[in-house]
N, C-alpha and C positions, 0 to 999 in steps of 0.2 A: 504493500499499501505506500512505501514512503516512495516507491518509484514512480508513482502516478498510475498503477495498475487498480481497478475497480476492485472494491470489497471483495465480491463475489468470485474471480477470476483469482485473486492473491491466494483466498482461501485454501479453494483447489489446486492451485500450485504447490502451497506449502503441504498439503496434506500428500498428494502427489510424492514429494522431495521426501517426505519421513514415512512413506506405507511398506517400503520393503526393511528399516530398521525396524520397526512396531511389530510387523508380521514375524521377523525372525525370533525377536524377545519372546513375545506371546508365545509361539510355536516351542520354542526351547523351553521354557518355562511349562507349559503344558507336559513336554515331554519329560519332565524331571518326575511328575505323579504317575505316568503308566504304569513304573514299578512297583508304587505303593498301591495303585488299583488292582493291581493283577496279584499281590501278596496272598498266599494262603494262609489257611490255621486263623487260629484267635485273634492273632494282631493284624493279620488281614482282614478281617470283618470288620475291627476296631476302627481301621483307619482308609476304609473304603470311601466312606462320607465325605470323611477330610478332603480325600482325593479329589473326588468328584466337584465338591462344592467349589474347590480352589481353581480346577481346571475350569469349570463354567463360568466364575468370576472372570477369570484372565480373558476368557474369550469374548465377554459382555465388555469386558474394559477395552477391548480391541476392537469391535464395534463402536466403541462411542468414540475411542480417539480418533479413529477414522472419518466418521459421519458427523455425530454430533457436535463435536467440539469445533472441526474447522467449519460448518456452516452457523455455529453461535457468535464466532469471532468475525463471521461476514456480515451479521447482522447485527453487532454489537458495538464491537470497533471502529473506531472514526479515524480517517488520517489525520496526522501531525499538521497543524497549521505553523506555528512558531515553539520553538523550544524556549521556554523559560523555567530556569533553573532556580531554586532555592537558594537562601544562603548559605548551607550547609555544605551544597556541592561546589560552589565559588570557593569556601576556604579550603575544603578539600583539595580543588585541583591546585590551587595555588601552593599548598602544601607539598602534594607530590610533585609539582614542576620544580618547586626548591630543592626538593631532595635528590630527584633525576641530575638537577644543573651540579649539585655538590659531589655526587656519585661521579659524575662524567668529568669535574675539575680533578678530583683527589685521581681517576684513573688517569689523566694526562689526555683525556681525548678532547677537551675543552679549549677555547682561547686564554680564558683566565688560568690556566693549568700552566700553560705554555709561558704566560707573562709570570707568572709566578715562577718559574724555573727560571728565568731571566733574570728578575731579581734577585734570587737566592745565591746566582752564577755571580752577579756584579756587586756580591757583598753586600747588599740590603738585608738587614735582617732587622727591620720595624718590627714593633709588637704587633702590628693588626695583621702580618703576614706569617702564616705559619709553614714551616718549611717541610717539603712535600716528601714523604719516606715511602718505601715498598711496601708492598700489601702485607710482606713477612715478618717487617719491622715495625707493623703499628698492634699498639695494645688495644681490646678492646673495652678498657676503661679510660677512665679521664687521664692524661699524663701531664706533668711539669717539665717545663724545660725552662733553664736558666738561661737568660739572654747577657752577654758581657757588654758593658759600656767602654766604649774607647776614649771617653775623658777618665775614666779611673784605670787604674792598674788591675785590681783585682774584680770580679765578675759581679755585676750589680744584679741580685735577683730580684726580675721581672717574671711571674710566671705564666705562661699561658696556656689555659685548659683546653684541652685538644678533645673532643667528642669521640 
């Protein structure tokens, strides 16, 4: 329907796409209960109704999933006019975009990572820049890195917390 196909044709096309999968799953589930149905003795008599009931329920479910559900979708679902997301969607999108950008920068795939490498190689170790480390050298907990100051002879302890 999002591609402009009328609802009835979209429902028929969707049902056609899933027919083989649903049919094969349903038949394999029914095949599992055939040995239980053919069991002899007291145990066979106890579980015979169970096997028949579940097999009939699976066949009814197959019928409903291939006929009733697509037709209900054709009648009840309407094509989307415009996408209007709520505030939670926007917040989560920004979070995941930032997270992906940070991973890309740490792996050395982004422009920010190459700039950070250039600053590190030039000797600029300001407090806002973290040195990039190989993945095997990273700790999974926050680490503290002392930074030496050029003005003093002993290192000045400024700690940068690394996530």
